[in-house]
PQR file of N, CA, C, O and H, with PARSE charges and radii, in Angstrom:
ATOM      1  N   MET A   1      15.637  75.674  51.254 -0.4000 1.5000
ATOM      2  CA  MET A   1      15.038  77.029  50.679 -0.0000 2.0000
ATOM      3  C   MET A   1      14.005  77.851  51.594  0.5500 1.7000
ATOM      4  O   MET A   1      13.170  77.677  52.481 -0.5500 1.4000
ATOM      5  N   ALA A   2      14.683  79.006  50.699 -0.4000 1.5000
ATOM      6  CA  ALA A   2      13.640  80.000  51.354 -0.0000 2.0000
ATOM      7  C   ALA A   2      11.821  79.738  50.165  0.5500 1.7000
ATOM      8  O   ALA A   2      11.395  79.434  49.051 -0.5500 1.4000
ATOM      9  H   ALA A   2      15.362  79.147  49.978  0.4000 1.0000
ATOM     10  N   ARG A   3      11.337  80.270  51.929 -0.4000 1.5000
ATOM     11  CA  ARG A   3       9.837  79.920  51.760 -0.0000 2.0000
ATOM     12  C   ARG A   3       9.180  81.859  51.035  0.5500 1.7000
ATOM     13  O   ARG A   3       9.437  82.953  51.537 -0.5500 1.4000
ATOM     14  H   ARG A   3      11.683  80.517  52.834  0.4000 1.0000
ATOM     15  N   LEU A   4       8.411  81.583  49.890 -0.4000 1.5000
ATOM     16  CA  LEU A   4       8.075  82.540  49.279 -0.0000 2.0000
ATOM     17  C   LEU A   4       7.264  82.916  49.163  0.5500 1.7000
ATOM     18  O   LEU A   4       6.338  82.106  49.166 -0.5500 1.4000
ATOM     19  H   LEU A   4       8.202  80.694  49.483  0.4000 1.0000
ATOM     20  N   SER A   5       7.087  83.616  49.069 -0.4000 1.5000
ATOM     21  CA  SER A   5       5.660  85.234  49.814 -0.0000 2.0000
ATOM     22  C   SER A   5       4.324  84.443  48.749  0.5500 1.7000
ATOM     23  O   SER A   5       4.393  83.958  47.620 -0.5500 1.4000
ATOM     24  H   SER A   5       7.840  84.275  49.066  0.4000 1.0000
ATOM     25  N   PRO A   6       3.229  84.588  49.662 -0.5600 1.5000
ATOM     26  CA  PRO A   6       2.286  84.711  49.126  0.2800 2.0000
ATOM     27  C   PRO A   6       2.465  85.352  47.617  0.5500 1.7000
ATOM     28  O   PRO A   6       2.409  84.616  46.632 -0.5500 1.4000
ATOM     29  N   ALA A   7       2.689  86.801  47.500 -0.4000 1.5000
ATOM     30  CA  ALA A   7       2.573  87.347  45.892 -0.0000 2.0000
ATOM     31  C   ALA A   7       3.523  86.098  44.727  0.5500 1.7000
ATOM     32  O   ALA A   7       3.157  85.570  43.677 -0.5500 1.4000
ATOM     33  H   ALA A   7       2.734  87.399  48.300  0.4000 1.0000
ATOM     34  N   GLU A   8       4.561  86.010  45.349 -0.4000 1.5000
ATOM     35  CA  GLU A   8       5.235  85.036  44.709 -0.0000 2.0000
ATOM     36  C   GLU A   8       4.672  83.715  44.822  0.5500 1.7000
ATOM     37  O   GLU A   8       4.148  83.641  43.710 -0.5500 1.4000
ATOM     38  H   GLU A   8       4.859  86.438  46.202  0.4000 1.0000
ATOM     39  N   GLN A   9       4.397  82.556  45.422 -0.4000 1.5000
ATOM     40  CA  GLN A   9       3.601  81.864  45.090 -0.0000 2.0000
ATOM     41  C   GLN A   9       2.789  82.192  44.539  0.5500 1.7000
ATOM     42  O   GLN A   9       2.312  81.286  43.855 -0.5500 1.4000
ATOM     43  H   GLN A   9       4.822  82.617  46.325  0.4000 1.0000
ATOM     44  N   ILE A  10       2.356  83.017  44.457 -0.4000 1.5000
ATOM     45  CA  ILE A  10       0.682  83.068  42.993 -0.0000 2.0000
ATOM     46  C   ILE A  10       1.621  83.360  41.808  0.5500 1.7000
ATOM     47  O   ILE A  10       1.173  83.009  40.717 -0.5500 1.4000
ATOM     48  H   ILE A  10       2.744  83.752  45.013  0.4000 1.0000
ATOM     49  N   GLU A  11       2.774  83.905  41.813 -0.4000 1.5000
ATOM     50  CA  GLU A  11       3.412  84.344  40.077 -0.0000 2.0000
ATOM     51  C   GLU A  11       4.198  83.281  40.049  0.5500 1.7000
ATOM     52  O   GLU A  11       4.688  82.794  39.030 -0.5500 1.4000
ATOM     53  H   GLU A  11       3.138  84.190  42.700  0.4000 1.0000
ATOM     54  N   GLN A  12       4.389  82.763  41.544 -0.4000 1.5000
ATOM     55  CA  GLN A  12       5.135  81.194  40.445 -0.0000 2.0000
ATOM     56  C   GLN A  12       4.027  79.895  39.708  0.5500 1.7000
ATOM     57  O   GLN A  12       4.201  78.872  39.047 -0.5500 1.4000
ATOM     58  H   GLN A  12       3.992  83.159  42.372  0.4000 1.0000
ATOM     59  N   SER A  13       2.879  80.625  40.260 -0.4000 1.5000
ATOM     60  CA  SER A  13       1.442  79.611  39.858 -0.0000 2.0000
ATOM     61  C   SER A  13       1.412  79.797  38.073  0.5500 1.7000
ATOM     62  O   SER A  13       1.517  79.076  37.081 -0.5500 1.4000
ATOM     63  H   SER A  13       2.738  81.456  40.798  0.4000 1.0000
ATOM     64  N   TYR A  14       1.204  81.223  38.396 -0.4000 1.5000
ATOM     65  CA  TYR A  14       1.114  82.188  36.971 -0.0000 2.0000
ATOM     66  C   TYR A  14       2.227  81.571  36.439  0.5500 1.7000
ATOM     67  O   TYR A  14       1.714  80.837  35.594 -0.5500 1.4000
ATOM     68  H   TYR A  14       1.119  81.809  39.201  0.4000 1.0000
ATOM     69  N   ASP A  15       3.538  81.374  36.381 -0.4000 1.5000
ATOM     70  CA  ASP A  15       4.373  80.973  35.532 -0.0000 2.0000
ATOM     71  C   ASP A  15       4.803  79.127  34.358  0.5500 1.7000
ATOM     72  O   ASP A  15       5.164  78.683  33.269 -0.5500 1.4000
ATOM     73  H   ASP A  15       3.954  81.970  37.067  0.4000 1.0000
ATOM     74  N   LEU A  16       4.204  78.680  36.271 -0.4000 1.5000
ATOM     75  CA  LEU A  16       3.902  77.200  35.871 -0.0000 2.0000
ATOM     76  C   LEU A  16       2.913  77.317  34.946  0.5500 1.7000
ATOM     77  O   LEU A  16       2.630  76.323  34.278 -0.5500 1.4000
ATOM     78  H   LEU A  16       3.910  79.041  37.156  0.4000 1.0000
ATOM     79  N   ALA A  17       2.160  78.644  34.728 -0.4000 1.5000
ATOM     80  CA  ALA A  17      -0.038  77.416  34.653 -0.0000 2.0000
ATOM     81  C   ALA A  17       0.751  78.362  32.371  0.5500 1.7000
ATOM     82  O   ALA A  17      -0.152  78.725  31.616 -0.5500 1.4000
ATOM     83  H   ALA A  17       2.390  79.452  35.271  0.4000 1.0000
ATOM     84  N   MET A  18       1.722  78.460  32.044 -0.4000 1.5000
ATOM     85  CA  MET A  18       2.030  80.178  31.759 -0.0000 2.0000
ATOM     86  C   MET A  18       2.290  78.632  30.025  0.5500 1.7000
ATOM     87  O   MET A  18       1.696  78.383  28.975 -0.5500 1.4000
ATOM     88  H   MET A  18       2.455  78.166  32.657  0.4000 1.0000
ATOM     89  N   ILE A  19       3.864  77.923  30.999 -0.4000 1.5000
ATOM     90  CA  ILE A  19       4.679  77.169  30.752 -0.0000 2.0000
ATOM     91  C   ILE A  19       4.150  75.624  30.228  0.5500 1.7000
ATOM     92  O   ILE A  19       4.692  74.897  29.395 -0.5500 1.4000
ATOM     93  H   ILE A  19       4.346  78.125  31.851  0.4000 1.0000
ATOM     94  N   ALA A  20       2.660  75.340  31.164 -0.4000 1.5000
ATOM     95  CA  ALA A  20       1.881  73.930  30.421 -0.0000 2.0000
ATOM     96  C   ALA A  20       1.037  74.589  28.941  0.5500 1.7000
ATOM     97  O   ALA A  20       1.063  73.866  27.945 -0.5500 1.4000
ATOM     98  H   ALA A  20       2.220  75.931  31.840  0.4000 1.0000
ATOM     99  N   LEU A  21       0.117  76.316  28.823 -0.4000 1.5000
ATOM    100  CA  LEU A  21      -0.186  76.505  28.445 -0.0000 2.0000
ATOM    101  C   LEU A  21       0.500  76.550  26.414  0.5500 1.7000
ATOM    102  O   LEU A  21      -0.079  76.474  25.330 -0.5500 1.4000
ATOM    103  H   LEU A  21       0.096  76.903  29.632  0.4000 1.0000
ATOM    104  N   ALA A  22       2.603  76.780  27.028 -0.4000 1.5000
ATOM    105  CA  ALA A  22       2.972  76.674  25.699 -0.0000 2.0000
ATOM    106  C   ALA A  22       3.859  76.077  25.210  0.5500 1.7000
ATOM    107  O   ALA A  22       4.677  76.333  24.328 -0.5500 1.4000
ATOM    108  H   ALA A  22       3.073  76.842  27.908  0.4000 1.0000
ATOM    109  N   ASP A  23       3.423  74.261  26.576 -0.4000 1.5000
ATOM    110  CA  ASP A  23       4.658  73.476  26.245 -0.0000 2.0000
ATOM    111  C   ASP A  23       2.504  72.781  24.912  0.5500 1.7000
ATOM    112  O   ASP A  23       2.568  72.181  23.839 -0.5500 1.4000
ATOM    113  H   ASP A  23       2.758  74.052  27.293  0.4000 1.0000
ATOM    114  N   TYR A  24       1.346  73.140  25.512 -0.4000 1.5000
ATOM    115  CA  TYR A  24       0.308  72.420  24.629 -0.0000 2.0000
ATOM    116  C   TYR A  24       0.280  72.834  23.189  0.5500 1.7000
ATOM    117  O   TYR A  24      -0.125  72.305  22.153 -0.5500 1.4000
ATOM    118  H   TYR A  24       1.293  73.627  26.383  0.4000 1.0000
ATOM    119  N   PHE A  25       0.870  74.000  23.504 -0.4000 1.5000
ATOM    120  CA  PHE A  25       0.587  74.770  21.688 -0.0000 2.0000
ATOM    121  C   PHE A  25       1.667  74.889  21.338  0.5500 1.7000
ATOM    122  O   PHE A  25       1.770  75.867  20.598 -0.5500 1.4000
ATOM    123  H   PHE A  25       1.199  74.430  24.346  0.4000 1.0000
ATOM    124  N   THR A  26       2.811  74.239  21.535 -0.4000 1.5000
ATOM    125  CA  THR A  26       4.283  73.770  20.939 -0.0000 2.0000
ATOM    126  C   THR A  26       3.969  72.180  20.507  0.5500 1.7000
ATOM    127  O   THR A  26       4.725  71.774  19.623 -0.5500 1.4000
ATOM    128  H   THR A  26       2.727  73.445  22.136  0.4000 1.0000
ATOM    129  N   HIS A  27       3.351  71.580  20.806 -0.4000 1.5000
ATOM    130  CA  HIS A  27       2.455  70.282  20.083 -0.0000 2.0000
ATOM    131  C   HIS A  27       3.743  69.421  21.688  0.5500 1.7000
ATOM    132  O   HIS A  27       3.641  68.214  21.908 -0.5500 1.4000
ATOM    133  H   HIS A  27       2.738  71.910  21.523  0.4000 1.0000
ATOM    134  N   GLU A  28       4.397  69.983  22.229 -0.4000 1.5000
ATOM    135  CA  GLU A  28       5.047  68.689  23.299 -0.0000 2.0000
ATOM    136  C   GLU A  28       4.267  67.977  25.216  0.5500 1.7000
ATOM    137  O   GLU A  28       4.616  67.356  26.220 -0.5500 1.4000
ATOM    138  H   GLU A  28       4.480  70.964  22.050  0.4000 1.0000
ATOM    139  N   ARG A  29       2.809  68.838  24.460 -0.4000 1.5000
ATOM    140  CA  ARG A  29       2.623  67.970  26.123 -0.0000 2.0000
ATOM    141  C   ARG A  29       0.414  68.152  25.216  0.5500 1.7000
ATOM    142  O   ARG A  29      -0.190  69.223  25.151 -0.5500 1.4000
ATOM    143  H   ARG A  29       2.525  69.343  23.645  0.4000 1.0000
ATOM    144  N   ASP A  30      -0.227  66.598  24.667 -0.4000 1.5000
ATOM    145  CA  ASP A  30      -1.288  67.491  24.842 -0.0000 2.0000
ATOM    146  C   ASP A  30      -1.772  67.344  25.785  0.5500 1.7000
ATOM    147  O   ASP A  30      -1.399  67.112  26.935 -0.5500 1.4000
ATOM    148  H   ASP A  30       0.263  65.728  24.720  0.4000 1.0000
ATOM    149  N   ALA A  31      -3.874  67.671  24.649 -0.4000 1.5000
ATOM    150  CA  ALA A  31      -4.556  68.981  25.614 -0.0000 2.0000
ATOM    151  C   ALA A  31      -4.854  68.268  26.826  0.5500 1.7000
ATOM    152  O   ALA A  31      -4.988  68.920  27.861 -0.5500 1.4000
ATOM    153  H   ALA A  31      -4.177  67.860  23.714  0.4000 1.0000
ATOM    154  N   ALA A  32      -5.063  66.109  26.848 -0.4000 1.5000
ATOM    155  CA  ALA A  32      -5.582  66.217  28.798 -0.0000 2.0000
ATOM    156  C   ALA A  32      -4.673  66.123  29.437  0.5500 1.7000
ATOM    157  O   ALA A  32      -4.882  65.831  30.614 -0.5500 1.4000
ATOM    158  H   ALA A  32      -4.954  65.579  26.007  0.4000 1.0000
ATOM    159  N   ALA A  33      -3.270  66.314  28.999 -0.4000 1.5000
ATOM    160  CA  ALA A  33      -2.093  66.298  29.033 -0.0000 2.0000
ATOM    161  C   ALA A  33      -2.372  67.616  30.310  0.5500 1.7000
ATOM    162  O   ALA A  33      -2.486  67.700  31.533 -0.5500 1.4000
ATOM    163  H   ALA A  33      -3.100  66.551  28.043  0.4000 1.0000
ATOM    164  N   THR A  34      -2.390  68.815  28.672 -0.4000 1.5000
ATOM    165  CA  THR A  34      -2.341  69.784  29.518 -0.0000 2.0000
ATOM    166  C   THR A  34      -3.024  70.547  31.210  0.5500 1.7000
ATOM    167  O   THR A  34      -2.717  71.011  32.307 -0.5500 1.4000
ATOM    168  H   THR A  34      -2.297  68.746  27.678  0.4000 1.0000
ATOM    169  N   VAL A  35      -4.407  70.102  30.055 -0.4000 1.5000
ATOM    170  CA  VAL A  35      -5.676  69.932  31.512 -0.0000 2.0000
ATOM    171  C   VAL A  35      -5.527  69.752  32.701  0.5500 1.7000
ATOM    172  O   VAL A  35      -6.230  70.171  33.620 -0.5500 1.4000
ATOM    173  H   VAL A  35      -4.657  69.725  29.163  0.4000 1.0000
ATOM    174  N   ASP A  36      -4.378  68.964  32.751 -0.4000 1.5000
ATOM    175  CA  ASP A  36      -4.241  67.885  34.111 -0.0000 2.0000
ATOM    176  C   ASP A  36      -3.258  68.730  34.638  0.5500 1.7000
ATOM    177  O   ASP A  36      -3.944  68.926  35.642 -0.5500 1.4000
ATOM    178  H   ASP A  36      -3.807  68.623  32.005  0.4000 1.0000
ATOM    179  N   ALA A  37      -2.326  69.360  34.840 -0.4000 1.5000
ATOM    180  CA  ALA A  37      -0.824  69.694  34.582 -0.0000 2.0000
ATOM    181  C   ALA A  37      -1.373  71.170  35.253  0.5500 1.7000
ATOM    182  O   ALA A  37      -0.795  71.658  36.224 -0.5500 1.4000
ATOM    183  H   ALA A  37      -1.769  69.202  34.025  0.4000 1.0000
ATOM    184  N   LEU A  38      -2.491  71.780  34.654 -0.4000 1.5000
ATOM    185  CA  LEU A  38      -2.952  72.399  35.401 -0.0000 2.0000
ATOM    186  C   LEU A  38      -4.242  72.382  36.151  0.5500 1.7000
ATOM    187  O   LEU A  38      -4.679  73.333  36.800 -0.5500 1.4000
ATOM    188  H   LEU A  38      -2.960  71.383  33.865  0.4000 1.0000
ATOM    189  N   ILE A  39      -4.464  71.933  36.094 -0.4000 1.5000
ATOM    190  CA  ILE A  39      -5.931  71.289  37.390 -0.0000 2.0000
ATOM    191  C   ILE A  39      -4.357  71.645  38.950  0.5500 1.7000
ATOM    192  O   ILE A  39      -4.231  72.484  39.842 -0.5500 1.4000
ATOM    193  H   ILE A  39      -4.109  71.160  35.567  0.4000 1.0000
ATOM    194  N   ARG A  40      -3.562  70.505  38.490 -0.4000 1.5000
ATOM    195  CA  ARG A  40      -2.261  70.425  39.667 -0.0000 2.0000
ATOM    196  C   ARG A  40      -1.615  70.894  39.976  0.5500 1.7000
ATOM    197  O   ARG A  40      -0.909  70.497  40.903 -0.5500 1.4000
ATOM    198  H   ARG A  40      -3.665  69.823  37.765  0.4000 1.0000
ATOM    199  N   ILE A  41      -1.384  72.586  39.096 -0.4000 1.5000
ATOM    200  CA  ILE A  41      -0.848  73.392  39.646 -0.0000 2.0000
ATOM    201  C   ILE A  41      -2.384  74.309  40.839  0.5500 1.7000
ATOM    202  O   ILE A  41      -2.162  74.169  42.042 -0.5500 1.4000
ATOM    203  H   ILE A  41      -1.957  72.909  38.342  0.4000 1.0000
ATOM    204  N   LEU A  42      -3.220  74.813  40.623 -0.4000 1.5000
ATOM    205  CA  LEU A  42      -4.602  74.543  40.434 -0.0000 2.0000
ATOM    206  C   LEU A  42      -4.719  74.719  41.979  0.5500 1.7000
ATOM    207  O   LEU A  42      -4.678  75.665  42.766 -0.5500 1.4000
ATOM    208  H   LEU A  42      -3.400  74.926  39.646  0.4000 1.0000
ATOM    209  N   ASP A  43      -4.941  72.878  42.071 -0.4000 1.5000
ATOM    210  CA  ASP A  43      -4.836  72.323  43.083 -0.0000 2.0000
ATOM    211  C   ASP A  43      -4.174  72.090  44.478  0.5500 1.7000
ATOM    212  O   ASP A  43      -4.702  71.620  45.486 -0.5500 1.4000
ATOM    213  H   ASP A  43      -4.974  72.109  41.432  0.4000 1.0000
ATOM    214  N   ARG A  44      -2.929  72.515  44.305 -0.4000 1.5000
ATOM    215  CA  ARG A  44      -1.847  72.673  44.903 -0.0000 2.0000
ATOM    216  C   ARG A  44      -2.263  74.103  46.735  0.5500 1.7000
ATOM    217  O   ARG A  44      -2.406  75.325  46.791 -0.5500 1.4000
ATOM    218  H   ARG A  44      -2.500  72.897  43.486  0.4000 1.0000
ATOM    219  N   ASP A  45      -2.294  72.966  47.838 -0.4000 1.5000
ATOM    220  CA  ASP A  45      -2.651  73.798  49.180 -0.0000 2.0000
ATOM    221  C   ASP A  45      -1.939  75.239  48.925  0.5500 1.7000
ATOM    222  O   ASP A  45      -2.481  76.063  48.189 -0.5500 1.4000
ATOM    223  H   ASP A  45      -2.178  71.974  47.792  0.4000 1.0000
ATOM    224  N   GLY A  46      -0.782  75.483  49.524 -0.4000 1.5000
ATOM    225  CA  GLY A  46       0.363  76.755  49.675 -0.0000 2.0000
ATOM    226  C   GLY A  46      -0.265  77.187  48.476  0.5500 1.7000
ATOM    227  O   GLY A  46      -1.174  77.878  48.938 -0.5500 1.4000
ATOM    228  H   GLY A  46      -0.342  74.813  50.121  0.4000 1.0000
ATOM    229  N   LEU A  47      -0.405  77.247  46.961 -0.4000 1.5000
ATOM    230  CA  LEU A  47      -1.475  78.093  46.056 -0.0000 2.0000
ATOM    231  C   LEU A  47      -2.365  78.110  46.732  0.5500 1.7000
ATOM    232  O   LEU A  47      -1.666  78.763  47.507 -0.5500 1.4000
ATOM    233  H   LEU A  47       0.333  76.686  46.586  0.4000 1.0000
ATOM    234  N   ARG A  48      -3.977  77.972  47.625 -0.4000 1.5000
ATOM    235  CA  ARG A  48      -5.007  78.271  47.322 -0.0000 2.0000
ATOM    236  C   ARG A  48      -4.729  79.664  49.268  0.5500 1.7000
ATOM    237  O   ARG A  48      -5.394  80.611  49.689 -0.5500 1.4000
ATOM    238  H   ARG A  48      -4.544  77.441  46.996  0.4000 1.0000
ATOM    239  N   ASP A  49      -3.336  78.902  49.835 -0.4000 1.5000
ATOM    240  CA  ASP A  49      -3.603  79.281  51.157 -0.0000 2.0000
ATOM    241  C   ASP A  49      -2.857  80.851  50.869  0.5500 1.7000
ATOM    242  O   ASP A  49      -2.848  81.784  51.672 -0.5500 1.4000
ATOM    243  H   ASP A  49      -2.795  78.134  49.493  0.4000 1.0000
ATOM    244  N   ALA A  50      -2.260  80.840  49.517 -0.4000 1.5000
ATOM    245  CA  ALA A  50      -1.127  82.271  49.401 -0.0000 2.0000
ATOM    246  C   ALA A  50      -2.110  82.928  48.716  0.5500 1.7000
ATOM    247  O   ALA A  50      -2.279  83.982  49.329 -0.5500 1.4000
ATOM    248  H   ALA A  50      -2.267  80.083  48.864  0.4000 1.0000
ATOM    249  N   ILE A  51      -2.979  82.872  47.617 -0.4000 1.5000
ATOM    250  CA  ILE A  51      -4.468  83.409  48.035 -0.0000 2.0000
ATOM    251  C   ILE A  51      -5.775  84.346  49.021  0.5500 1.7000
ATOM    252  O   ILE A  51      -6.382  85.416  49.037 -0.5500 1.4000
ATOM    253  H   ILE A  51      -2.841  82.016  47.120  0.4000 1.0000
ATOM    254  N   THR A  52      -5.632  82.985  49.788 -0.4000 1.5000
ATOM    255  CA  THR A  52      -6.354  83.229  51.066 -0.0000 2.0000
ATOM    256  C   THR A  52      -5.212  84.518  51.774  0.5500 1.7000
ATOM    257  O   THR A  52      -5.760  85.580  52.067 -0.5500 1.4000
ATOM    258  H   THR A  52      -5.139  82.116  49.775  0.4000 1.0000
ATOM    259  N   GLU A  53      -4.027  84.431  51.972 -0.4000 1.5000
ATOM    260  CA  GLU A  53      -3.458  85.547  52.822 -0.0000 2.0000
ATOM    261  C   GLU A  53      -3.535  86.728  52.102  0.5500 1.7000
ATOM    262  O   GLU A  53      -3.835  87.694  52.802 -0.5500 1.4000
ATOM    263  H   GLU A  53      -3.582  83.568  51.735  0.4000 1.0000
ATOM    264  N   VAL A  54      -3.286  87.054  50.439 -0.4000 1.5000
ATOM    265  CA  VAL A  54      -3.093  87.515  50.126 -0.0000 2.0000
ATOM    266  C   VAL A  54      -4.886  88.561  49.992  0.5500 1.7000
ATOM    267  O   VAL A  54      -5.098  89.638  50.549 -0.5500 1.4000
ATOM    268  H   VAL A  54      -3.042  86.269  49.870  0.4000 1.0000
ATOM    269  N   LEU A  55      -5.673  87.950  49.291 -0.4000 1.5000
ATOM    270  CA  LEU A  55      -6.771  88.374  49.920 -0.0000 2.0000
ATOM    271  C   LEU A  55      -6.932  89.030  51.458  0.5500 1.7000
ATOM    272  O   LEU A  55      -7.034  90.241  51.651 -0.5500 1.4000
ATOM    273  H   LEU A  55      -5.501  87.074  48.839  0.4000 1.0000
ATOM    274  N   VAL A  56      -6.937  87.977  52.557 -0.4000 1.5000
ATOM    275  CA  VAL A  56      -7.616  89.009  53.635 -0.0000 2.0000
ATOM    276  C   VAL A  56      -5.994  89.677  53.832  0.5500 1.7000
ATOM    277  O   VAL A  56      -6.241  90.880  53.752 -0.5500 1.4000
ATOM    278  H   VAL A  56      -6.854  86.993  52.400  0.4000 1.0000
ATOM    279  N   ASP A  57      -4.875  89.590  53.988 -0.4000 1.5000
ATOM    280  CA  ASP A  57      -4.651  91.362  53.549 -0.0000 2.0000
ATOM    281  C   ASP A  57      -4.649  92.391  53.304  0.5500 1.7000
ATOM    282  O   ASP A  57      -3.919  93.224  53.842 -0.5500 1.4000
ATOM    283  H   ASP A  57      -4.674  88.612  54.053  0.4000 1.0000
ATOM    284  N   SER A  58      -5.764  92.696  52.107 -0.4000 1.5000
ATOM    285  CA  SER A  58      -6.224  93.457  51.314 -0.0000 2.0000
ATOM    286  C   SER A  58      -7.200  93.472  51.648  0.5500 1.7000
ATOM    287  O   SER A  58      -7.835  93.775  50.638 -0.5500 1.4000
ATOM    288  H   SER A  58      -6.357  92.019  51.670  0.4000 1.0000
ATOM    289  N   ARG A  59      -8.431  93.248  53.077 -0.4000 1.5000
ATOM    290  CA  ARG A  59      -9.122  93.500  53.425 -0.0000 2.0000
ATOM    291  C   ARG A  59      -9.297  93.937  54.453  0.5500 1.7000
ATOM    292  O   ARG A  59     -10.325  94.573  54.685 -0.5500 1.4000
ATOM    293  H   ARG A  59      -7.915  93.002  53.898  0.4000 1.0000
ATOM    294  N   VAL A  60      -8.023  93.659  55.707 -0.4000 1.5000
ATOM    295  CA  VAL A  60      -7.843  94.382  56.849 -0.0000 2.0000
ATOM    296  C   VAL A  60      -6.447  95.075  56.644  0.5500 1.7000
ATOM    297  O   VAL A  60      -5.857  94.977  57.720 -0.5500 1.4000
ATOM    298  H   VAL A  60      -7.188  93.142  55.518  0.4000 1.0000
ATOM    299  N   HIS A  61      -5.370  95.981  55.378 -0.4000 1.5000
ATOM    300  CA  HIS A  61      -4.596  96.688  54.843 -0.0000 2.0000
ATOM    301  C   HIS A  61      -5.546  97.112  53.475  0.5500 1.7000
ATOM    302  O   HIS A  61      -5.399  96.447  52.450 -0.5500 1.4000
ATOM    303  H   HIS A  61      -5.849  96.060  54.504  0.4000 1.0000
ATOM    304  N   PRO A  62      -6.541  98.267  53.506 -0.5600 1.5000
ATOM    305  CA  PRO A  62      -6.567  98.186  52.290  0.2800 2.0000
ATOM    306  C   PRO A  62      -5.996  99.698  51.377  0.5500 1.7000
ATOM    307  O   PRO A  62      -5.830 100.777  51.946 -0.5500 1.4000
ATOM    308  N   GLY A  63      -5.810  99.522  50.215 -0.4000 1.5000
ATOM    309  CA  GLY A  63      -4.911 100.417  49.708 -0.0000 2.0000
ATOM    310  C   GLY A  63      -5.633 102.088  49.287  0.5500 1.7000
ATOM    311  O   GLY A  63      -6.574 102.396  50.017 -0.5500 1.4000
ATOM    312  H   GLY A  63      -5.944  98.646  49.752  0.4000 1.0000
ATOM    313  N   PRO A  64      -5.314 102.958  48.373 -0.5600 1.5000
ATOM    314  CA  PRO A  64      -5.325 103.762  48.747  0.2800 2.0000
ATOM    315  C   PRO A  64      -7.119 103.820  48.131  0.5500 1.7000
ATOM    316  O   PRO A  64      -6.950 103.053  47.183 -0.5500 1.4000
ATOM    317  N   LYS A  65      -8.566 104.183  48.053 -0.4000 1.5000
ATOM    318  CA  LYS A  65      -9.467 104.713  47.784 -0.0000 2.0000
ATOM    319  C   LYS A  65      -9.320 105.644  46.467  0.5500 1.7000
ATOM    320  O   LYS A  65      -8.607 106.606  46.751 -0.5500 1.4000
ATOM    321  H   LYS A  65      -8.703 104.805  48.823  0.4000 1.0000
ATOM    322  N   SER A  66      -9.896 105.692  44.682 -0.4000 1.5000
ATOM    323  CA  SER A  66      -9.412 106.141  44.050 -0.0000 2.0000
ATOM    324  C   SER A  66     -10.733 107.571  44.401  0.5500 1.7000
ATOM    325  O   SER A  66     -11.800 107.248  44.924 -0.5500 1.4000
ATOM    326  H   SER A  66     -10.475 104.911  44.450  0.4000 1.0000
ATOM    327  N   ASN A  67     -10.540 108.611  44.147 -0.4000 1.5000
ATOM    328  CA  ASN A  67     -11.142 108.946  43.531 -0.0000 2.0000
ATOM    329  C   ASN A  67     -11.951 109.343  42.101  0.5500 1.7000
ATOM    330  O   ASN A  67     -12.792 110.227  41.940 -0.5500 1.4000
ATOM    331  H   ASN A  67      -9.673 108.873  43.723  0.4000 1.0000
ATOM    332  N   VAL A  68     -11.441 108.444  41.181 -0.4000 1.5000
ATOM    333  CA  VAL A  68     -11.910 108.396  39.990 -0.0000 2.0000
ATOM    334  C   VAL A  68     -13.603 107.420  39.648  0.5500 1.7000
ATOM    335  O   VAL A  68     -13.468 106.243  39.311 -0.5500 1.4000
ATOM    336  H   VAL A  68     -10.758 107.726  41.312  0.4000 1.0000
ATOM    337  N   SER A  69     -14.658 107.833  39.731 -0.4000 1.5000
ATOM    338  CA  SER A  69     -16.233 107.421  39.558 -0.0000 2.0000
ATOM    339  C   SER A  69     -15.565 105.643  39.491  0.5500 1.7000
ATOM    340  O   SER A  69     -14.387 105.295  39.567 -0.5500 1.4000
ATOM    341  H   SER A  69     -14.768 108.788  40.005  0.4000 1.0000
ATOM    342  N   PRO A  70     -16.735 104.825  39.334 -0.5600 1.5000
ATOM    343  CA  PRO A  70     -16.836 103.657  38.394  0.2800 2.0000
ATOM    344  C   PRO A  70     -17.052 104.423  36.873  0.5500 1.7000
ATOM    345  O   PRO A  70     -16.456 104.022  35.874 -0.5500 1.4000
ATOM    346  N   GLY A  71     -17.697 105.220  36.860 -0.4000 1.5000
ATOM    347  CA  GLY A  71     -18.350 105.314  35.733 -0.0000 2.0000
ATOM    348  C   GLY A  71     -17.517 106.249  34.551  0.5500 1.7000
ATOM    349  O   GLY A  71     -17.983 106.418  33.423 -0.5500 1.4000
ATOM    350  H   GLY A  71     -18.181 105.547  37.672  0.4000 1.0000
ATOM    351  N   GLU A  72     -16.040 106.900  35.063 -0.4000 1.5000
ATOM    352  CA  GLU A  72     -15.493 107.559  34.352 -0.0000 2.0000
ATOM    353  C   GLU A  72     -14.116 107.219  33.909  0.5500 1.7000
ATOM    354  O   GLU A  72     -13.328 107.908  33.260 -0.5500 1.4000
ATOM    355  H   GLU A  72     -15.662 106.763  35.978  0.4000 1.0000
ATOM    356  N   ARG A  73     -13.913 105.368  34.648 -0.4000 1.5000
ATOM    357  CA  ARG A  73     -12.947 105.157  34.103 -0.0000 2.0000
ATOM    358  C   ARG A  73     -12.937 104.797  32.315  0.5500 1.7000
ATOM    359  O   ARG A  73     -13.892 104.840  31.539 -0.5500 1.4000
ATOM    360  H   ARG A  73     -14.553 104.809  35.175  0.4000 1.0000
ATOM    361  N   THR A  74     -11.612 104.470  32.059 -0.4000 1.5000
ATOM    362  CA  THR A  74     -11.549 104.170  30.589 -0.0000 2.0000
ATOM    363  C   THR A  74     -11.241 102.757  30.584  0.5500 1.7000
ATOM    364  O   THR A  74     -11.112 102.157  29.517 -0.5500 1.4000
ATOM    365  H   THR A  74     -10.837 104.435  32.689  0.4000 1.0000
TER
END
C-alpha cells in the first residue's frame, strides 16, 4: 500500500471525521459513539506526525508574503 503524504493523511482524517458526524446526524451512531470515533481519529500517531510535518515544512519553506495589510482584508 502506498504511503500517503502528510497533506493526504490530514485530508483523510478530515473525511473520516465528516463521515462520523454524518453517521450521528443520520442517527446511525449515537453521541457517545460519535465522540469516541472522533477521538480515535484525532488520537492517531500518523495524524499528529502529518500535522507536525506540514507545520514544520511551512516554517522552513514559507509561502509568498501578501501585500495586503491585515486591516485591508475583507
